N, C-alpha and C positions, 0 to 999 in steps of 0.2 A: 670427096668432102664438099659440102654446100658452100657457095661463095656468099659472104656477107654483103650487106648493103654498103655502097660507096656514095658519099656525099660530096659533090663538087660545086663550089660557088661559081656561077656563070656571069652574074651581075650583082650589083647591090640589091639585096632582098630577093634574089632569085637563085634557086639551087636546082642542080640535076641529081636525082636520086636513082642510082643503078643497082639493080639486083639481078645478077646473071645477065640475060639478054634483054630484060625489061628496063626501060628508062622512062622516068616521070619528072615533070617540072613541078616544083613546089615554090610558092610565093610566100615570103615571110615579112611581116610588117609589124611596127609598133615599138615602143620602148622596152627595155629588158624586163621591166615589171609587168608587162602586159603584151605579150607577143601573140599575134595572130598568124596562122598558117593557112594557105589556100591550096588545096590539092584535088584535082579531078572532080570539081564541083562541090567539094566539102570544105567547111570552115572549122578550124580548130583554134582554141584559145588557151593560153597558158598564163596564169597570173601567179606572181610571187607573193607569198604571205607578207602582209605589211610588217609583221614582227621580225621577218627575216631580212628586211631591207636595213641598210646602214642607218644607225641612229643619227638624228639631227641635233645640232646644238639648240637647246631651248632659247627662245627669245630672239634667235637670229633668222631674220626673214628679209632677204634683199628684194628690192624691187627690180626684177630682171625682165628684159623683154622676152617674149616667147614667140616662137614660130610654129604654127600648126601646119603639119605636112600631110600629104596623102599617104594612107597606110598601104595602098596597093594601086595598080593601074585601075583607073576608073574614069567616068564621066561625071562633070559637074552638073547636078540636077538643078540646084538652087543655091544662089549666093544670098545668105541672110545678113551678112555683116556689111556695115557701111563705115568707111573711114571716119574716126572721130566719135563713133558711137560707143557708149559704155556697155560692157558685157559682164554678165555674172558667171561664176564658175558653174560649169555644167550646161550652160546655154549653147544650143546649136548655132554655129556660125556659117557652116557650109553643109550641104547635103549631096552626097556622092552616090552613084549607082555603079555597082560592080557585081558581077555574077548574078544579075537579075535581082539584086537586093538593094535597099536604100541603106546608106551608111551615114548617119549624122556625125559631123566632126564638131566636137564640143570644146569650149574654152576649158583650159586646165585650171585657171584661177580668174578672179575678178580682174578686169582691166579695161583698157580702151583700145579699140581697133586702130592700128596705125596705118596699115596698108593691106589691100586685098590684091592678090596675085593671080586671080582666075576670074572666069565669067561663066554664066549658064551655058551649058552645051559643050564646053571645052573638055578635051580628053587630057587627063593628067597622069603622070607616072608616079611610081612608088617614091616616097621621100621628097617629092616636089613641094616647095613652100606654096601654101594656099593663102594664109593670113598671118600677118605680124601683129602682135599686141604688145602694149606697154602696161 
């Protein structure tokens, strides 16, 4: 009888997938509604349908700080954010390079940059805080 795949978490965002004698490392990043998986030079994305997400209470919107983190191990190519600068939702604040591709890290909402935790050329790890916004 064929042996099924076995998934073992070896670190935060890093998994070992074993099928028989074959073992592969898979990196997973992103929030539950927008997961990214990186395996053997390939990128896979899974998005949850907006209608499937939990409903929010109408009219309730708190002003919460947000921390933008690295979705995977990468090199910081460009820091575009400056503390105290206003940022619009969707605006790139950091550009990362991973797997020979550029990955812009974008603001999730309008806000003001509070702190930048990285610099050009720095190596960052998955889930490492890059920018704090208010």
